[in-house]
LOTORNU-442266 format. One line per field, with one value per atom (N, C-alpha, C): atom name; z, y, x. Coordinates in nm, 2 decimals. Each point is the difference from the previous one (the first is absolute). Layout:
BEGIN
at	CA,... .
Z	Z,... .
Y	Y,... .
X	X,... .
//
This chain:
BEGIN
at	N,CA,C,N,CA,C,N,CA,C,N,CA,C,N,CA,C,N,CA,C,N,CA,C,N,CA,C,N,CA,C,N,CA,C,N,CA,C,N,CA,C,N,CA,C,N,CA,C,N,CA,C,N,CA,C,N,CA,C,N,CA,C,N,CA,C,N,CA,C,N,CA,C,N,CA,C,N,CA,C,N,CA,C,N,CA,C,N,CA,C,N,CA,C,N,CA,C,N,CA,C,N,CA,C,N,CA,C,N,CA,C,N,CA,C,N,CA,C,N,CA,C,N,CA,C,N,CA,C,N,CA,C,N,CA,C,N,CA,C,N,CA,C,N,CA,C,N,CA,C,N,CA,C,N,CA,C,N,CA,C,N,CA,C,N,CA,C,N,CA,C,N,CA,C,N,CA,C,N,CA,C,N,CA,C,N,CA,C,N,CA,C,N,CA,C,N,CA,C,N,CA,C,N,CA,C,N,CA,C,N,CA,C,N,CA,C,N,CA,C,N,CA,C,N,CA,C,N,CA,C,N,CA,C,N,CA,C,N,CA,C,N,CA,C,N,CA,C,N,CA,C,N,CA,C,N,CA,C,N,CA,C,N,CA,C,N,CA,C,N,CA,C,N,CA,C,N,CA,C,N,CA,C,N,CA,C,N,CA,C,N,CA,C,N,CA,C,N,CA,C,N,CA,C,N,CA,C,N,CA,C,N,CA,C,N,CA,C,N,CA,C,N,CA,C,N,CA,C,N,CA,C,N,CA,C,N,CA,C,N,CA,C,N,CA,C,N,CA,C,N,CA,C,N,CA,C,N,CA,C,N,CA,C,N,CA,C,N,CA,C,N,CA,C,N,CA,C,N,CA,C,N,CA,C,N,CA,C,N,CA,C,N,CA,C,N,CA,C,N,CA,C,N,CA,C,N,CA,C,N,CA,C,N,CA,C,N,CA,C,N,CA,C,N,CA,C,N,CA,C,N,CA,C,N,CA,C,N,CA,C,N,CA,C,N,CA,C,N,CA,C,N,CA,C,N,CA,C,N,CA,C,N,CA,C,N,CA,C,N,CA,C,N,CA,C,N,CA,C,N,CA,C,N,CA,C,N,CA,C,N,CA,C,N,CA,C,N,CA,C,N,CA,C,N,CA,C,N,CA,C,N,CA,C,N,CA,C,N,CA,C,N,CA,C,N,CA,C,N,CA,C,N,CA,C,N,CA,C,N,CA,C,N,CA,C,N,CA,C,N,CA,C,N,CA,C,N,CA,C,N,CA,C,N,CA,C,N,CA,C,N,CA,C,N,CA,C,N,CA,C,N,CA,C,N,CA,C,N,CA,C,N,CA,C,N,CA,C,N,CA,C,N,CA,C,N,CA,C,N,CA,C,N,CA,C,N,CA,C,N,CA,C,N,CA,C,N,CA,C,N,CA,C,N,CA,C,N,CA,C,N,CA,C,N,CA,C,N,CA,C,N,CA,C,N,CA,C,N,CA,C,N,CA,C,N,CA,C,N,CA,C,N,CA,C,N,CA,C,N,CA,C,N,CA,C,N,CA,C,N,CA,C,N,CA,C,N,CA,C,N,CA,C,N,CA,C,N,CA,C,N,CA,C,N,CA,C,N,CA,C,N,CA,C,N,CA,C,N,CA,C,N,CA,C,N,CA,C,N,CA,C,N,CA,C,N,CA,C,N,CA,C,N,CA,C,N,CA,C,N,CA,C,N,CA,C,N,CA,C,N,CA,C,N,CA,C,N,CA,C,N,CA,C,N,CA,C,N,CA,C,N,CA,C,N,CA,C,N,CA,C,N,CA,C,N,CA,C,N,CA,C,N,CA,C,N,CA,C,N,CA,C,N,CA,C,N,CA,C,N,CA,C,N,CA,C,N,CA,C,N,CA,C,N,CA,C,N,CA,C,N,CA,C,N,CA,C,N,CA,C,N,CA,C,N,CA,C,N,CA,C,N,CA,C,N,CA,C,N,CA,C,N,CA,C,N,CA,C,N,CA,C,N,CA,C,N,CA,C,N,CA,C,N,CA,C,N,CA,C,N,CA,C,N,CA,C,N,CA,C,N,CA,C,N,CA,C,N,CA,C,N,CA,C,N,CA,C,N,CA,C,N,CA,C,N,CA,C,N,CA,C,N,CA,C,N,CA,C,N,CA,C,N,CA,C,N,CA,C,N,CA,C,N,CA,C,N,CA,C,N,CA,C,N,CA,C,N,CA,C,N,CA,C,N,CA,C,N,CA,C,N,CA,C,N,CA,C,N,CA,C,N,CA,C,N,CA,C,N,CA,C,N,CA,C,N,CA,C .
Z	-1.30,0.09,-0.07,0.02,-0.07,0.03,-0.09,0.00,0.10,0.09,0.13,0.10,0.09,0.14,0.10,0.00,0.08,-0.05,0.09,-0.03,-0.06,-0.08,-0.04,0.08,0.00,0.07,-0.12,0.04,-0.10,0.03,-0.10,0.02,-0.12,0.02,-0.10,-0.06,-0.12,-0.06,-0.09,0.08,-0.06,-0.08,-0.10,-0.11,0.08,-0.06,0.05,-0.09,0.05,-0.11,0.04,-0.06,0.01,-0.02,0.10,-0.03,-0.07,0.05,-0.06,-0.01,-0.08,0.00,-0.04,0.09,-0.04,-0.01,-0.06,-0.03,0.04,0.11,0.08,-0.04,-0.04,-0.05,-0.05,-0.07,-0.04,0.08,0.05,0.09,-0.10,0.06,-0.09,-0.01,0.03,-0.02,-0.12,-0.03,-0.13,0.08,0.11,0.06,0.02,-0.01,0.03,0.11,0.09,0.09,-0.01,0.09,-0.02,0.10,-0.03,0.12,-0.07,0.08,-0.06,0.11,-0.04,0.10,-0.03,0.06,-0.04,0.06,-0.07,0.10,-0.07,0.03,-0.05,0.01,-0.12,-0.02,0.02,0.01,-0.01,-0.10,-0.12,-0.11,0.05,0.02,0.06,-0.07,0.01,-0.03,0.12,0.00,0.10,0.01,0.09,0.00,0.11,-0.02,0.09,0.01,0.12,0.02,0.07,-0.02,0.05,0.02,0.12,-0.02,-0.08,-0.07,-0.10,0.02,-0.08,0.02,-0.09,-0.11,-0.08,-0.02,-0.09,-0.03,-0.12,-0.01,-0.14,0.01,-0.12,-0.04,-0.09,0.05,-0.12,0.01,-0.14,0.00,-0.06,0.06,-0.05,-0.02,-0.05,0.02,-0.14,-0.01,-0.12,-0.07,0.08,-0.08,0.03,0.00,0.04,-0.14,-0.12,-0.11,-0.02,0.03,-0.02,0.10,0.14,0.08,-0.03,-0.01,0.00,0.10,0.00,0.12,0.01,-0.06,0.00,0.14,0.01,0.15,0.03,-0.11,0.02,0.05,0.01,0.04,0.13,0.04,0.12,0.12,0.00,0.11,0.02,-0.10,0.04,0.06,-0.07,0.07,0.12,0.06,0.12,0.07,0.00,0.05,0.03,-0.10,0.00,0.12,-0.05,0.11,0.13,0.04,0.14,0.07,-0.05,0.02,0.03,-0.09,0.02,0.12,0.02,0.10,0.16,-0.03,0.15,-0.01,-0.06,0.02,-0.02,-0.07,-0.04,-0.09,0.03,-0.11,-0.08,0.09,-0.10,-0.10,-0.10,-0.08,-0.01,-0.11,0.03,-0.16,0.01,-0.13,0.01,-0.09,0.00,-0.12,0.03,-0.11,0.01,-0.11,-0.03,-0.09,0.07,-0.11,-0.03,-0.13,-0.05,-0.04,0.05,-0.05,-0.05,0.05,-0.03,-0.12,-0.10,-0.14,0.01,-0.09,0.04,-0.07,0.05,-0.05,-0.02,0.10,-0.02,0.09,0.06,0.08,0.14,0.03,0.14,0.08,-0.01,0.10,0.00,-0.07,0.02,0.01,-0.05,0.02,0.14,0.06,0.11,0.12,-0.05,0.11,0.01,-0.09,0.00,0.07,-0.02,0.08,0.14,0.01,0.14,0.10,-0.08,0.06,0.04,-0.10,0.02,0.11,0.02,0.12,0.14,0.00,0.14,-0.01,-0.10,0.01,0.04,-0.06,0.05,0.15,0.03,0.16,0.06,-0.02,0.06,0.00,-0.13,0.00,0.07,-0.01,0.04,0.18,0.04,0.13,0.04,-0.08,0.01,0.09,0.10,0.07,-0.05,-0.15,-0.05,0.01,0.05,0.02,-0.15,-0.02,-0.10,-0.04,0.06,-0.04,-0.07,0.05,-0.07,-0.11,0.00,-0.13,-0.12,0.05,-0.10,-0.05,0.09,-0.06,-0.10,0.04,-0.14,-0.07,-0.04,-0.10,-0.10,0.08,-0.08,-0.10,0.03,-0.10,-0.09,-0.01,-0.13,-0.10,0.09,-0.09,0.10,-0.07,0.07,0.08,-0.07,0.04,0.10,0.01,0.11,0.14,0.05,0.12,0.06,-0.10,-0.01,0.01,-0.12,-0.02,0.13,0.09,0.10,0.14,-0.04,0.13,-0.05,-0.13,-0.07,0.06,0.04,0.06,-0.04,0.01,-0.08,0.08,-0.08,0.01,-0.09,0.06,-0.08,-0.02,-0.11,-0.02,-0.07,0.06,-0.03,-0.04,-0.05,-0.01,-0.12,0.01,-0.07,0.00,0.11,0.05,0.15,0.05,0.15,0.10,-0.05,0.12,-0.02,0.09,0.01,0.12,-0.04,0.12,0.01,0.07,0.02,-0.06,-0.08,-0.03,0.08,0.05,0.08,-0.06,0.04,-0.05,-0.16,-0.05,-0.13,-0.01,-0.10,0.00,-0.08,-0.01,-0.09,-0.16,-0.07,-0.13,-0.12,-0.07,-0.11,-0.13,-0.08,-0.07,-0.13,-0.12,-0.12,-0.05,-0.03,-0.03,-0.16,-0.09,-0.14,-0.05,-0.07,-0.08,-0.13,-0.10,-0.15,-0.05,0.09,-0.01,-0.09,0.04,-0.05,0.11,0.03,0.13,-0.05,0.13,-0.02,0.11,-0.03,0.09,0.08,0.13,0.07,-0.01,-0.03,-0.02,-0.15,-0.09,-0.14,0.01,0.13,0.02,0.08,0.12,0.05,-0.09,-0.08,-0.10,-0.09,-0.01,-0.08,0.06,0.15,0.08,-0.05,-0.01,-0.04,0.12,0.10,0.10,-0.08,0.07,0.15,0.10,0.10,0.13,0.10,0.07,0.09,0.13,0.13,0.11,0.00,0.03,0.01,0.02,-0.07,0.00,0.02,0.03,0.05,0.12,0.03,0.14,0.10,0.12,0.09,0.01,0.02,-0.01,0.16,-0.05,0.13,0.01,0.12,-0.01,-0.08,-0.10,-0.10,0.00,0.10,0.01,-0.14,-0.07,-0.11,-0.11,-0.11,-0.10,-0.10,-0.01,-0.06,0.03,0.14,0.04,-0.02,-0.01,-0.03,-0.14,-0.09,-0.13,-0.07,0.12,-0.03,0.04,0.11,0.07,-0.13,-0.06,-0.07,-0.12,-0.03,-0.16,0.00,0.14,0.00,-0.03,0.00,0.01,-0.15,-0.02,-0.14,0.02,-0.12,0.00,-0.11,0.06,-0.12,-0.08,0.01,-0.09,-0.09,-0.02,-0.09,-0.13,0.00,-0.14,-0.07,0.05,-0.07,-0.02,0.07,-0.01,-0.10,-0.06,-0.11,-0.15,0.04,-0.12,-0.04,0.07,-0.01,-0.06,0.06,-0.05,0.03,-0.14,0.00,0.03,0.00,0.04,0.16,0.07,0.15,-0.02,-0.10,-0.01,-0.03,-0.09,-0.02,0.13,0.06,0.11,0.11,0.04,0.07,-0.05,-0.15,-0.04,0.01,0.00,0.02,0.13,0.09,0.14,0.05,-0.05,0.02,-0.04,-0.12,-0.05,0.08,0.09,0.05,0.13,-0.01,0.12,0.13,0.10,0.12,0.04,-0.11,0.01,0.08,0.09,0.08,-0.06,0.00,-0.06,-0.08,-0.08,-0.11,0.02,0.01,0.02,-0.06,-0.03,-0.01,0.14,0.02,0.11,-0.03,0.10,-0.03,-0.13,-0.04,-0.12,-0.13,0.03,-0.13,-0.03,-0.07,-0.10,0.06,0.13,0.06,0.04,-0.02,0.07,0.09,0.09,0.07,0.00,0.02,0.01,0.14,0.07,0.13,-0.01,0.07,-0.02,0.14,-0.02,0.15,0.07,-0.06,0.07,-0.06,0.05,-0.05,-0.15,0.02,-0.14,-0.09,0.00,-0.11,-0.04,0.08,-0.06,-0.06,0.04,-0.07,-0.13,0.01,-0.15,-0.10,0.04,-0.07,-0.06,0.09,-0.05,-0.12,0.03,-0.11,-0.14,0.02,-0.13,-0.07,0.06,-0.05,-0.05,0.08,-0.04,-0.16,-0.01,-0.11,-0.12,0.04,-0.11,-0.05,0.13,-0.02,0.01,-0.06,0.07,-0.04,-0.07,-0.01,0.11,0.10,0.13,0.11,0.10,0.13,0.07,0.05,0.12,0.11,0.12,0.12,0.09,0.06,0.13,0.10,0.10,0.12,0.10,0.12,0.12,0.05,0.04,0.05,0.16,0.10,0.14,0.05,0.08,0.06,0.13,0.09,0.12,0.06,0.15,0.09,0.03 .
Y	0.72,-0.09,-0.10,-0.11,-0.12,0.02,-0.05,0.00,-0.09,0.02,-0.08,0.07,-0.06,0.06,0.00,-0.09,0.00,0.11,0.06,0.08,-0.08,0.00,-0.04,-0.01,-0.08,-0.01,0.06,0.09,0.09,-0.03,-0.02,0.00,0.06,0.06,0.08,-0.12,0.01,-0.09,0.08,0.05,0.09,-0.09,0.10,-0.06,-0.02,-0.13,-0.04,0.07,0.05,0.05,-0.06,-0.09,-0.03,0.12,0.03,0.11,-0.07,-0.13,-0.10,-0.14,-0.07,-0.13,-0.11,-0.06,-0.09,-0.13,-0.08,-0.16,-0.07,-0.05,-0.06,-0.15,-0.06,-0.17,-0.02,-0.14,-0.08,-0.13,-0.03,-0.11,-0.13,-0.12,-0.11,-0.01,0.04,0.02,0.09,0.08,0.09,0.15,0.00,0.15,0.07,0.17,0.06,0.06,0.00,0.08,0.15,0.10,0.13,0.07,0.12,0.08,0.16,0.06,0.12,0.10,0.13,0.10,0.03,0.03,-0.01,0.13,0.06,0.09,0.01,0.09,0.01,0.13,-0.01,0.15,0.07,0.12,0.04,-0.04,-0.03,-0.06,-0.15,0.01,-0.13,-0.06,-0.11,-0.06,0.02,-0.05,-0.01,-0.13,-0.07,-0.12,0.01,-0.04,-0.01,-0.11,-0.08,-0.12,0.00,-0.08,-0.01,-0.16,-0.02,-0.13,-0.03,-0.13,-0.06,-0.16,-0.06,-0.16,-0.04,0.06,-0.08,0.15,-0.04,0.09,0.07,0.14,0.06,0.13,0.03,0.10,0.10,0.13,0.10,0.10,0.08,0.06,0.14,0.09,0.15,0.09,0.10,0.10,0.00,0.09,0.05,-0.12,-0.11,-0.12,-0.11,0.00,-0.11,-0.09,0.04,-0.06,-0.11,0.04,-0.12,-0.10,-0.01,-0.10,-0.12,-0.13,-0.12,-0.03,-0.01,-0.02,-0.16,-0.09,-0.12,-0.08,-0.12,-0.05,0.00,0.01,0.01,0.12,0.12,0.12,-0.02,0.07,-0.04,0.06,0.08,0.05,-0.13,-0.04,-0.08,-0.15,-0.01,-0.12,0.02,0.13,0.01,-0.01,0.05,0.00,-0.15,-0.11,-0.15,-0.04,0.02,-0.04,0.01,0.14,0.02,-0.06,0.01,-0.07,-0.16,-0.07,-0.14,-0.03,0.10,0.00,0.02,0.10,0.03,-0.07,-0.11,-0.05,0.06,0.11,0.09,-0.04,-0.02,-0.03,0.09,0.14,0.11,0.04,0.07,0.08,0.15,0.07,0.13,0.07,0.11,0.10,0.09,0.01,0.07,0.09,0.13,0.10,0.05,0.02,0.04,0.13,0.11,0.12,0.00,0.00,0.00,0.11,0.06,0.10,-0.02,-0.13,-0.07,-0.06,0.02,-0.07,-0.13,-0.11,-0.15,-0.05,-0.07,-0.06,0.08,0.10,0.14,-0.03,-0.08,0.02,0.05,0.04,0.09,-0.10,-0.12,-0.09,0.02,0.06,0.01,-0.12,-0.10,-0.09,-0.08,-0.01,-0.03,0.09,0.13,0.08,-0.03,0.00,-0.02,-0.14,-0.11,-0.10,0.02,0.05,0.05,0.06,0.11,0.06,-0.06,-0.07,-0.14,-0.07,-0.07,-0.07,0.09,0.13,0.07,0.05,0.03,0.01,-0.11,-0.11,-0.13,-0.05,0.05,-0.06,0.08,0.14,0.09,-0.04,-0.02,-0.03,-0.12,-0.10,-0.14,0.03,0.06,0.02,-0.12,-0.03,-0.10,0.04,-0.10,0.02,-0.06,0.06,-0.03,0.12,-0.05,0.13,0.01,0.15,0.01,-0.09,-0.05,-0.12,-0.11,-0.03,-0.11,0.03,0.12,0.05,0.01,0.05,0.01,-0.13,-0.14,-0.11,-0.06,0.02,-0.01,0.06,0.12,0.09,-0.04,-0.07,-0.06,-0.08,-0.09,-0.11,0.06,0.13,0.07,0.09,0.01,0.08,0.07,0.03,0.06,0.12,0.10,0.14,-0.01,-0.11,0.01,0.03,-0.08,0.06,0.14,0.05,0.14,0.09,-0.01,0.05,0.00,-0.12,0.01,0.09,0.02,0.07,0.15,0.06,0.12,0.11,-0.04,0.12,-0.03,0.10,-0.04,-0.10,-0.09,-0.13,-0.02,-0.10,-0.07,-0.15,-0.05,-0.11,-0.11,-0.11,-0.08,-0.15,-0.10,-0.14,0.00,-0.08,0.01,0.10,0.07,0.13,-0.03,-0.10,-0.05,0.08,0.06,0.06,0.14,0.05,0.16,0.07,0.10,0.09,0.16,0.04,0.16,0.08,0.09,0.11,0.11,0.06,0.13,0.11,0.12,0.12,0.02,-0.02,0.02,0.12,0.12,0.11,-0.04,0.09,0.00,0.03,-0.09,-0.03,0.09,0.12,0.03,-0.07,-0.05,-0.12,0.03,0.01,0.00,-0.15,-0.03,-0.15,0.00,-0.06,0.01,-0.15,-0.03,-0.12,0.00,-0.04,0.02,-0.04,-0.10,-0.07,-0.14,-0.04,-0.15,-0.09,-0.06,-0.13,-0.08,-0.05,-0.09,-0.12,-0.11,-0.12,-0.03,0.00,-0.05,-0.10,-0.11,-0.15,0.02,0.08,0.01,0.09,0.10,0.06,-0.08,-0.07,-0.10,-0.09,-0.05,-0.10,0.02,0.15,0.07,0.02,-0.03,0.01,-0.14,0.04,-0.12,0.00,0.08,-0.01,0.06,-0.04,-0.08,0.09,-0.05,0.06,0.01,0.11,0.01,0.10,-0.03,0.06,0.15,0.07,0.15,0.05,0.09,0.08,0.15,0.06,0.12,0.04,0.12,0.04,-0.01,-0.02,0.00,0.12,-0.04,0.16,0.07,0.14,0.05,0.12,0.08,0.07,0.12,0.04,0.08,0.12,0.09,0.13,0.08,0.01,0.09,-0.10,0.06,-0.08,0.00,0.07,-0.01,-0.11,-0.01,-0.10,-0.16,0.02,-0.14,-0.02,0.09,-0.01,-0.07,0.06,-0.03,-0.16,-0.04,-0.12,-0.13,0.09,-0.10,-0.02,0.12,-0.02,-0.10,-0.05,-0.13,-0.13,0.03,-0.16,-0.02,-0.06,-0.04,-0.06,-0.03,-0.09,-0.10,-0.11,-0.12,-0.04,0.03,-0.02,0.08,0.14,0.09,-0.06,-0.07,-0.04,-0.11,-0.09,-0.07,0.05,0.12,0.06,0.08,0.05,0.10,-0.06,-0.14,-0.08,-0.06,-0.01,-0.02,0.12,0.13,0.11,0.11,0.06,0.08,0.14,0.01,0.13,0.04,-0.08,0.01,0.10,-0.03,0.09,0.16,0.01,0.13,0.07,-0.06,0.04,0.04,-0.06,0.01,0.14,-0.01,0.11,0.14,0.00,0.12,0.03,-0.10,0.04,0.05,-0.04,0.05,0.14,0.04,0.14,0.08,-0.03,0.10,0.07,0.13,0.11,-0.07,-0.01,-0.05,-0.14,-0.08,-0.13,-0.06,-0.05,-0.04,-0.15,-0.09,-0.13,-0.06,-0.07,-0.06,-0.17,-0.08,-0.14,-0.06,-0.13,-0.07,-0.05,-0.03,-0.07,-0.12,-0.08,-0.14,-0.08,-0.08,-0.04,0.08,0.12,0.10,-0.02,0.10,0.09,0.14,0.03,0.13,0.03,0.10,0.06,0.12,0.03,0.13,0.09,0.13,0.09,0.04,0.00,0.07,0.16,0.09,0.14,0.06,0.11,0.08,0.04,0.07,0.05,0.00,0.04,-0.02,0.08,0.13,0.12,-0.09,-0.02,-0.07,-0.13,-0.08,-0.12,0.05,0.10,0.03,0.10,0.07,0.05,-0.10,-0.12,-0.11,-0.05,-0.04,-0.08,0.07,0.14,0.06,0.00,0.04,-0.02,-0.11,-0.11,-0.15,-0.05,0.07,-0.03,0.06,0.13,0.06,-0.04,-0.09,-0.04,-0.15,-0.06,-0.15,-0.01,0.04,-0.01,-0.15,-0.09,-0.13,-0.07,0.03,-0.04,-0.02,-0.10,0.03,0.08,0.11,0.06,0.07,-0.03,0.03,0.04,0.12,0.04,-0.03,-0.05,-0.05,0.01,-0.05,0.00,-0.15,-0.01,-0.16,0.03,-0.05,0.02,-0.02,0.08,-0.05,-0.06,-0.02,-0.07,0.09,0.05,0.07,-0.11 .
X	-0.64,-0.07,-0.09,0.01,-0.05,-0.17,-0.08,-0.14,-0.02,-0.12,-0.04,-0.01,-0.08,-0.03,0.14,0.09,0.10,0.09,0.08,0.13,0.13,0.08,0.09,0.15,0.07,0.12,0.10,0.07,0.08,0.12,0.12,0.13,0.04,0.14,0.08,0.11,0.02,0.10,0.12,0.10,0.08,0.10,0.03,0.09,0.14,0.10,0.11,0.11,0.10,0.09,0.14,0.07,0.13,0.10,0.07,0.09,0.15,0.04,0.06,-0.04,0.03,0.00,0.10,0.04,0.14,-0.06,0.03,-0.03,0.13,-0.02,0.13,0.03,-0.11,0.00,-0.11,0.00,-0.12,-0.02,-0.10,0.00,0.01,-0.02,0.00,-0.17,-0.08,-0.13,-0.04,0.11,-0.02,-0.02,-0.06,-0.03,0.12,0.01,0.10,0.02,0.12,0.01,0.04,-0.05,0.01,0.04,0.06,0.05,-0.04,-0.11,-0.06,-0.04,0.03,-0.04,-0.16,-0.11,-0.13,-0.07,-0.05,-0.10,-0.14,-0.09,-0.12,-0.05,-0.10,-0.02,-0.12,-0.04,-0.12,-0.13,0.09,-0.10,-0.06,-0.13,-0.04,-0.15,-0.01,-0.15,-0.09,-0.10,-0.09,-0.08,-0.01,-0.08,-0.09,-0.14,-0.10,-0.09,0.00,-0.06,-0.12,-0.08,-0.15,-0.05,-0.08,-0.04,-0.08,0.01,-0.08,0.01,-0.09,0.00,0.12,0.04,0.09,0.08,0.12,0.10,-0.04,0.01,0.01,0.08,0.03,0.10,-0.04,-0.03,-0.02,0.12,0.04,0.11,-0.05,0.04,-0.01,0.13,-0.01,0.11,0.10,0.06,0.09,0.06,0.06,0.05,-0.08,-0.10,-0.11,-0.02,0.01,-0.01,0.12,0.10,0.10,0.02,-0.11,0.01,-0.08,0.05,-0.07,-0.08,-0.16,-0.07,-0.05,0.08,-0.05,0.05,-0.02,0.03,0.17,0.08,0.14,0.05,-0.08,0.05,0.04,0.11,0.06,-0.06,-0.09,-0.08,-0.10,-0.06,-0.08,0.09,0.10,0.08,0.04,0.04,0.00,-0.11,-0.11,-0.12,-0.04,0.03,-0.02,0.08,0.12,0.13,-0.02,-0.02,-0.04,-0.13,-0.09,-0.12,0.00,0.10,0.02,0.08,0.12,0.11,-0.10,-0.08,-0.06,-0.12,-0.05,-0.13,-0.12,0.03,-0.11,-0.14,-0.12,-0.07,-0.09,0.00,-0.05,0.10,-0.07,0.07,0.02,0.02,0.02,-0.03,-0.08,-0.02,0.13,0.11,0.11,-0.01,0.05,0.00,0.12,0.06,0.14,0.00,0.05,0.00,0.16,0.04,0.12,0.08,0.11,0.05,0.15,0.05,0.13,0.00,0.07,0.01,0.03,-0.06,0.03,0.13,0.06,0.12,0.09,0.03,0.07,0.11,0.06,0.09,-0.01,-0.13,-0.06,-0.06,0.00,-0.04,-0.17,-0.05,-0.15,-0.09,0.04,-0.10,0.04,0.11,0.05,-0.05,0.00,-0.07,-0.11,-0.10,-0.15,-0.04,0.07,0.01,0.01,0.09,0.07,-0.12,-0.05,-0.09,-0.14,-0.03,-0.09,-0.01,0.13,0.03,-0.01,0.04,-0.01,-0.16,-0.06,-0.15,-0.06,0.00,-0.07,0.01,0.14,0.02,-0.08,-0.03,-0.06,-0.14,-0.07,-0.11,-0.07,0.10,-0.03,0.02,0.09,0.04,0.09,0.12,0.07,0.11,0.05,0.11,0.12,0.03,0.13,0.10,0.10,0.08,0.11,0.08,0.04,0.11,0.07,0.09,-0.08,-0.09,-0.10,-0.06,-0.03,-0.05,0.09,0.13,0.10,0.03,-0.01,0.06,-0.12,-0.12,-0.09,0.02,0.00,0.05,0.11,0.12,0.10,-0.04,-0.10,-0.06,-0.04,-0.03,-0.07,0.10,0.13,0.08,0.12,0.11,0.10,0.01,-0.11,-0.02,-0.10,-0.09,-0.10,0.05,0.08,0.07,0.02,0.09,0.01,-0.08,-0.12,-0.11,-0.10,0.00,-0.07,0.09,0.11,0.06,-0.05,0.04,-0.03,0.08,0.12,0.08,0.15,0.10,0.13,0.09,0.04,0.05,0.12,0.07,0.12,-0.11,0.00,-0.07,0.13,0.01,0.09,-0.06,0.07,-0.04,-0.11,-0.09,-0.11,-0.12,0.03,-0.10,-0.02,0.02,-0.01,0.07,0.11,0.09,-0.01,-0.05,-0.02,0.06,0.06,0.07,-0.05,-0.01,-0.06,0.13,-0.06,0.11,-0.03,0.11,0.00,0.07,-0.02,0.07,-0.02,-0.13,0.00,-0.12,0.03,-0.08,-0.10,-0.13,-0.10,0.07,-0.03,0.08,-0.12,0.04,-0.08,0.03,-0.10,0.01,-0.08,0.07,-0.09,-0.01,-0.10,-0.01,-0.04,0.05,-0.04,-0.01,-0.09,-0.03,-0.04,0.05,0.00,-0.15,-0.08,-0.10,0.01,0.10,0.04,0.03,-0.11,0.01,0.09,0.06,0.14,-0.04,0.00,-0.04,0.13,-0.01,0.11,0.05,-0.04,0.08,0.07,-0.04,0.06,0.14,-0.02,0.13,0.09,-0.03,0.08,0.05,-0.04,0.02,0.11,0.01,0.13,0.12,0.01,0.11,0.10,0.13,0.09,0.10,0.00,0.10,0.14,0.11,0.00,-0.05,-0.09,-0.02,0.10,-0.02,0.09,-0.05,0.05,-0.04,0.01,-0.07,-0.03,0.15,0.05,0.12,-0.02,-0.11,0.01,0.03,0.01,0.06,-0.12,0.03,-0.13,-0.08,-0.15,-0.08,0.02,0.04,0.01,-0.12,-0.04,-0.12,0.05,-0.07,-0.01,-0.09,0.01,-0.11,0.01,0.10,0.02,-0.01,-0.11,-0.02,0.13,0.07,0.11,0.10,0.05,0.06,-0.06,-0.14,-0.09,0.04,-0.01,0.02,0.13,0.11,0.13,0.00,-0.04,0.01,-0.07,-0.14,-0.05,0.08,0.08,0.05,0.11,0.04,0.12,-0.09,-0.13,-0.08,-0.06,-0.10,-0.05,-0.13,-0.06,-0.11,0.04,-0.01,0.08,-0.12,-0.12,-0.10,-0.03,0.09,-0.02,0.06,0.13,0.03,-0.08,-0.05,-0.12,-0.13,-0.03,-0.12,0.00,0.12,0.04,0.01,0.04,0.02,-0.15,-0.10,-0.14,-0.05,0.02,-0.07,0.09,0.06,0.11,-0.04,-0.14,-0.05,0.02,0.04,0.06,0.12,0.09,0.11,-0.03,-0.11,-0.03,-0.05,-0.09,-0.05,0.12,0.10,0.10,0.06,0.04,0.09,-0.10,-0.14,-0.05,0.01,-0.02,0.00,0.15,0.11,0.14,0.01,-0.08,0.00,-0.06,-0.08,-0.10,0.08,-0.01,0.09,-0.06,0.08,-0.03,0.03,-0.03,0.02,0.12,-0.02,0.14,0.02,-0.07,0.02,-0.16,0.03,-0.11,0.08,-0.13,-0.01,-0.12,0.04,-0.15,-0.02,-0.15,-0.06,-0.05,0.05,-0.04,0.04,-0.10,0.03,-0.05,-0.03,-0.02,-0.15,-0.04,0.09,-0.01,-0.05,-0.01,0.14,0.04,0.13,-0.07,0.13,-0.03,0.13,-0.02,0.08,-0.01,0.12,0.03,0.03,-0.10,0.01,0.06,0.04,0.05,-0.10,-0.11,-0.10,-0.15,-0.10,-0.14,0.00,0.07,-0.01,0.06,0.13,0.04,-0.07,-0.07,-0.08,-0.11,-0.08,-0.10,0.02,0.12,0.02,0.06,0.08,0.01,-0.12,-0.08,-0.11,-0.07,-0.04,-0.04,0.06,0.12,0.09,0.00,-0.01,0.01,-0.14,-0.11,-0.12,-0.02,0.02,0.01,0.06,0.14,0.10,-0.05,-0.08,-0.03,-0.13,-0.11,-0.14,-0.05,0.09,-0.06,0.06,0.08,0.06,-0.11,0.04,-0.09,0.12,-0.03,0.07,-0.07,0.07,-0.06,0.10,-0.01,0.08,-0.05,0.08,-0.05,0.10,0.00,0.09,0.01,0.13,-0.01,0.02,-0.09,0.04,0.13,0.07,0.13,0.00,0.07,0.01,0.12,-0.04,0.10,0.08 .
//
């Protein structure tokens, strides 16, 4: 909890995982249209907000040292945007506990900004519905609307088109990052096209993790190739994941460099995490679950 007399409003900011990511078009304004199946993990940051005269940001936690805290931080930009849109003159003291790596393809910055918007809406007692909050968030980035939703979704367009996903089991996941941050813009600039509409089969309810892995194997992450050109270590991460017993699918998330392995059960997941930590102690490795949807 933040220092001070009043209790903080607390929001969780779960890590976003792109199970696939198809780049379907590049618009005349240079932005890319996407089609992605997105889930959210138990791995999460935590945002706490408290009344204050101005805006301030304090960052703590295992990955805090990599977070820029200047005025361009996405959390502070989200706070200022909401205050301006709602005509609020009050500020907020914001505390961010960081567990999600920065510039890692897990939507950490967007998740933190989304949690800030939700928290400030509660703190200030704003009568803004979720749709209005998502419209505001889109001005800050393509991942903001889905991070505000924070449940399994199919994300399309430039992030504004969200459809719920049903029939998805809880997913045992091993997240691995080689410790090499990747700028999203640089990865997108590496795309050369041609771009095409999604050609994957329609998603069907998949209560079986094996069936889900088979369906995902027919899809892809279009950002993986440019990301690997920028950071070849991603290829080594994927090779290590694919070689682990029980790994049903290995793929990069978002714009990288984090990759994930989908496992059949918790026991296989924990064993794989232990083995890989012993082999690659220099990598960031986290066993987690993504929440499914009935």
